[in-house]
C-alpha positions as CSV (number, residue, x, y, z in Angstrom):
1,M,17.4,-14.4,-208.7
2,L,18.6,-12.6,-205.5
3,R,16.5,-11.9,-202.5
4,V,17.1,-8.4,-201.3
5,G,16.2,-6.6,-198.0
6,N,15.7,-3.1,-199.6
7,L,14.7,-3.1,-203.2
8,Q,15.5,0.6,-204.0
9,R,18.9,0.3,-202.3
10,A,19.6,-2.8,-204.5
11,I,18.4,-1.2,-207.7
12,D,20.5,1.9,-206.9
13,F,23.6,-0.4,-206.6
14,Y,23.1,-2.3,-209.8
15,T,22.2,0.8,-211.8
16,Q,24.4,3.5,-210.3
17,I,27.4,1.5,-209.2
18,L,27.5,-1.3,-211.8
19,G,25.9,0.6,-214.7
20,M,23.0,-1.7,-215.4
21,K,19.5,-0.6,-216.5
22,L,16.3,-1.2,-214.7
23,L,14.5,-3.2,-217.4
24,R,11.1,-3.8,-215.7
25,T,9.4,-4.3,-212.3
26,S,6.3,-6.1,-211.2
27,E,4.4,-6.3,-207.9
28,N,2.3,-9.1,-206.5
29,P,0.2,-7.7,-203.7
30,E,-1.5,-11.0,-203.1
31,Y,1.7,-12.8,-202.2
32,K,3.5,-9.6,-201.0
33,Y,6.5,-9.4,-203.2
34,T,8.0,-7.1,-205.8
35,L,10.4,-8.1,-208.6
36,A,12.9,-5.9,-210.4
37,F,14.8,-7.1,-213.5
38,L,18.1,-5.5,-214.3
39,G,20.8,-5.9,-217.0
40,Y,23.0,-4.2,-219.5
41,A,20.4,-5.0,-222.2
42,S,17.3,-7.1,-222.4
43,N,17.1,-10.9,-223.0
44,P,18.0,-12.5,-225.3
45,E,21.0,-10.2,-226.1
46,Q,22.2,-10.2,-222.5
47,A,21.4,-12.0,-219.3
48,E,19.2,-10.3,-216.6
49,I,19.4,-10.4,-212.8
50,E,16.1,-10.7,-211.0
51,L,15.9,-9.0,-207.6
52,T,13.1,-10.2,-205.3
53,Y,11.9,-8.1,-202.4
54,N,9.5,-10.1,-200.1
55,W,7.7,-7.3,-198.3
56,G,8.8,-6.8,-194.7
57,I,11.9,-9.0,-194.9
58,E,15.0,-6.9,-194.5
59,Q,17.8,-9.5,-194.3
60,Y,18.6,-13.1,-195.4
61,E,21.1,-15.7,-194.5
62,M,23.6,-16.2,-197.4
63,G,23.8,-20.0,-197.1
64,T,26.6,-22.1,-198.4
65,A,25.4,-23.0,-201.9
66,F,25.7,-19.5,-203.4
67,G,29.2,-18.5,-204.5
68,H,29.0,-15.3,-206.6
69,I,27.6,-13.7,-209.8
70,A,30.2,-13.2,-212.6
71,L,30.1,-10.3,-215.0
72,G,32.3,-10.0,-218.1
73,M,33.6,-6.6,-219.0
74,P,36.3,-5.0,-221.2
75,D,38.4,-3.3,-218.5
76,V,38.2,-4.5,-214.9
77,Y,40.7,-2.0,-213.7
78,A,38.6,0.9,-214.9
79,A,35.4,-0.7,-213.7
80,C,36.9,-0.9,-210.2
81,E,37.8,2.8,-210.3
82,R,34.3,3.7,-211.4
83,I,32.7,1.5,-208.7
84,K,34.8,3.0,-206.0
85,A,34.2,6.6,-207.2
86,A,30.5,5.9,-207.1
87,G,30.6,4.6,-203.5
88,G,30.7,0.9,-204.2
89,K,32.8,-1.6,-202.2
90,V,35.6,-3.4,-204.0
91,T,36.7,-6.4,-201.9
92,R,39.4,-7.7,-204.2
93,E,41.2,-5.2,-206.4
94,A,41.7,-5.9,-210.1
95,G,44.6,-8.2,-211.0
96,P,45.4,-11.7,-212.3
97,V,43.6,-14.7,-210.9
98,K,45.8,-16.9,-208.7
99,G,47.6,-19.4,-211.0
100,G,46.5,-17.7,-214.2
101,S,46.5,-14.5,-216.3
102,T,42.8,-13.6,-216.5
103,I,42.1,-10.3,-214.8
104,I,39.4,-10.4,-212.1
105,A,38.1,-8.3,-209.2
106,F,35.3,-8.7,-206.7
107,V,32.7,-6.3,-205.4
108,T,30.0,-6.7,-202.8
109,D,26.4,-5.4,-203.2
110,P,24.5,-3.8,-200.4
111,D,23.0,-7.2,-199.4
112,G,26.4,-8.9,-199.2
113,Y,26.3,-10.7,-202.5
114,K,29.7,-11.2,-204.1
115,I,30.1,-10.1,-207.8
116,E,33.2,-11.2,-209.8
117,L,34.3,-8.9,-212.6
118,I,36.1,-10.8,-215.3
119,Q,38.1,-9.0,-218.1
120,R,36.9,-10.1,-221.5
């Protein structure tokens, strides 16, 4: 689960930039939050990301415990080109991981969360 400052902006990033699907949403007016679940397919076939928007909170401290989300994909080089063409921010271009041969890249979502792309 990621807490986001603008739910529609975050949904747009994960759907339009990373190509995920908005699977479902739910609102809880009593506790003033909205949830959005995104993924490439529904559970149990694929994992889902839960975005939480706490009404009226536009920004969060990242903290030191969170590292990044990792997504496996068949062609990280092509994914980076698609992400950049769609207006996404690639913060580490595709290439071998230091000390290894696995191809990785990093992108950052609109709330500052880091996402590692790993070639599978």
